[in-house]
N, C-alpha and C positions, 0 to 999 in steps of 0.2 A: 443600439450598439451593444454587443456582448461584452460583459465585464471581463477584464483581463485576469488571468490566473497566474500565480507565481508558484513554481514547483521547485522544491529542494530535494535532491537525491540524498537520502539518509543511508542507503545501502544499495550497492550495485553488484553484489556477488551471488554466487550460487548457494545452494542449501548448506554447503560446507564453509562458505566464506573464502576469502583469499587474504593471507596465506592459509593453506590447508595445514592442519596439525601434522608435523613431522616431515613435510615436504621440503626439499632443498633445491627445487628447480629455480631458474633465473627469475621467474615472476614472483614466486613465493618469497624469495630472498631480495627482491628489489628494494632499493632505497627510495624510490619514487612513491610519494604518498598516494598518488592516483592508482597505484597497484595494491593498495590496502582496502579490501572491500568487505563491509558488513553484509549481512543477509538483506535481500531486496526489500526496500520500503521507501516511500516518499512522503514529504509533508507538502500539502497544497494550501496556499493562502488564497482564498477565493470568496468574493462577496462578503468580505469582512470576517470570515470564519477560518479557523485552523483545522484542516482536515488531514488526518493521517491515513495512508493506505497501507495496511498490513502492519502487524506488530509481532515480529519474529523474536528469536532468542536474543538478539542484540538490541531490543527495544530500549532497555534501561540506558545502555551506553549511547545510543543514538539520541535519546532525549537530553541527556546530560551534555553531549558534545554540541548539540544544536541550541542549547539553552531554552528548551521548551518547558513552560510551566502551565500551559493551558491548551487543551484540545477540545474542540467543539464536537468532533466525531472521529470514529475509527471505521473505515470501510475495509472489509475483508474480501479478498479476491477468491479465496478457497480455504480449505481446512488443513492444509499441510503445516507441520510444526515450524518450518522455517518462515511461516507467515502468521502463525497464531501463538507461537511458543512463549511470547513475552507478555501476554495479556494479564498475568497475575500482577505484574509491576504497575498496572494502572491504579493499584491501591494508593500509591504515592500521590497521584493526581487527585484521587478522591479526597485525600486529606488536605493537600495544599490548596486545591481549587474549590473545595467544598461542593463538588458536583459529582453526580453519577456519570459514568463513562457511557456515552451514546455510541453503540455499536450497530453498524448496518451490515447485514449479511443475508445470504440465502438460507432457507429453512434447513437444508442439508448440513450447512456449516453450523447452524444453531445446535442441531442434534449432536454434532461432534463436540462442541463446546460443553454441552451438558455432561458428556462422558469424561472429557479431559479436565474440567473444572467443576466437579459436582458441588463443591462447597460454595461456589458463587450463586448456585441456584437453590441451595438447601433452605428450608424453613423450619425453625428459625435460623437465621443466618449466623454463622460463626463470627464472633467479634473480630473485626479487622479484615474480613473477607472482602474482595472487591465488589463494588456496587456498579452494576451494569443495567442499562436500559437497552434492550435488543429491538431493533427495527428491521423487520423482514422486507427484503427486496427481491426482485426478479429481473426480468429483461426490460421492464417499463421504466421510463424516466422517473426519478424521485427527487425530493427536496430535502436537504439537510437544514433543519430549522435553527434559528438562533437560540441562545440560552433562554430556557423557560423560567429562569429566576428561582427555581426551587433549590435551596441550598441544603447540603447535608449538615447534620449536627452530630458531632462525635461525642459519645459517652463512654468513659473508661470502663472496660470489662463488659460493656453491653454492645457496643458497635455503633453503626450509623443509623440515623433516622432522619425524618423531616420534622421541622418545627410546626406544631399545630397552631391554630388561631388562639388557643388559650394558653400557649406557651409550653404545652406538653410536647414530648418527642414521640412521634409515630414511627414504629419500626418500618424499614423499607425492604421490600422484597425485590425480585428481579422482574421488571416490566418487560413484557413481550407484546409487540403490536406491529402492524404494518406501517411501513414508512410513508410519510405524507407524499402526495404527488403534486402538490401545489402549495402556494402560500409564500410567506417571506422566508428568505434563506438562500442557500446555494443550490441551483438546479444541477443535477448530475445525470448523465446519460450512461447507462450500463452497456457494455459491449460483450456479447456472448462469444466465448471461445472454448476450446477443448484442450485439456492437459492430458494427453493420451486420450482416454475415453471419459475422463472426468469433466463435467461442465464447470467452467470457471468464468469469472467476470474481469473485464477491464473497465476503465471509467474515463469518460470525457468531461473535462471541466473547461467550458469556454472553448478556446482554440488550442488546448493542450489535451492529448489523450495518453493515458498510461496503460500499457499492455504488458503483462508479464506472465510467465508460466503457461504459455500456449504452444501447441504444436499444430493447431488448426484454427483458422479464423474463417468462418463461413462467408461466402460471397455476399449473402444477404445483409451482413453487418457492415459492409463497406460504405453504405450510404451514411452511416453514423460518423464516418471518418473523413468526410469531405471538408475542404477549406481549413485544414489545420495549419497552425504555425509550427507546432512541435508534436511529434509522436515518439513514444518510447516503446521499443520492441525487445523481447528477450531472445537471447541466443547463448547456448552453453559451449559451442565448439564448432569445428569444421564439419564433422561427420553428422550424418542424419541421426536424429535422436527421437525416441518414441514419444517423449512428452514435452519437448522444447523445439523451437525453430533451430535448424542449423544456420550457419552464417549465410549460405546461399539462399535459403528460404527467407531469412530475415531481409536480405537485400532485395530479393524479388518482391516481397511484400512492401518494402519501403518505396520501391518504384511505383507500385500500384496505388498506394495511398497518396503519394505525391505531396506530403507535408514539406514545408520549407526546410525543416530540420528534423532528422531522425536520430534518436539517441539509443544506443544499445545498452541493455542492462542484463542482470542475472548472468554475468560473465564468469567464466571459469579460468583457471590458470593454464588451460591449454592454448589460449590466445597469447600472443607476444606481450611484452611490456607495453604500457600505455602509449608511449611515444611512437614505437614502431607500428603498433596496431593502428594508430591514427593515420600514419603514412600509408599503410597497406590499404586501408579503407578508401582513402582518396583515390588511389590508383584503380582499385576495383570498380568504384563508382564511375570513374572516367571511362574505363574500358567497356562498361555495360550501359553507358548512357543514362545512368540514374541521376536525375536532376536534383533530388533531395540531397542535402548535405548530411551525410551519415558519419557519425562519430561515436566512439565509446564514451558512455557517461562515467562519472567517477563520484565517489562519496563527497558530498559537500557542494557539488555543482548546482547552480541556481539557473533556471530558465524562466522566461516570462515573455 
């Protein structure tokens, strides 16, 4: 029997979030908390591990709001800043949790991180710079392993290191290695899609799949999405978009996947307020014979 996953939506908005700075539309001025959207991210509790998918500019606020003090891994879907712009704030978890941050990403994303955060890869490392272990992934299933027990030691004005057998502190660099494909931990199935022409990843955890920032999901990936309880799909508006599913495309895909529940995320302020959008989706699904229950997700929603 597949272990159940529990997913919390930490952010369900577009790259600008909702409300948008300076906008006075009815959605951006709504009093409904479900219309207040951080940048897209989820926390997955699976096989006893806390796994974050994407760490955008709202990472700090999301961690504080959700009361998170421990992460076993961060999985990155791609390298855009609304999905990686908060990684510097993992420094807090390095200190509080005394652990390096385990980041799982594709090699192309790693190259971007090296450019965006050079101080995290520098040798010797600047005191207080974030400590990351990078695990390279692709389209093959991989495993997020449990805590390896290596605890960081903080030395003032020196930075982080690992305690040696003789009690000395060994400076720690940035570990880069391939992600394990088996062993103890949480098994994850990557889902290949395209964000315009950019290859991106979604992820399946048990009977929940999280897909964001895609405008194309190849037919060959559909086999990975069979038998789902929940699937999350991105859509930014009614019109066709070069790098995201339109609402019509997301609904068509929801019908093909056939999960019991489909949750829409990466939502913009062009959609109505949450309550009306929920009603509209019910009518559209009934008219089109879509059996999956399609609803807009909101920040703080928990599914399992």
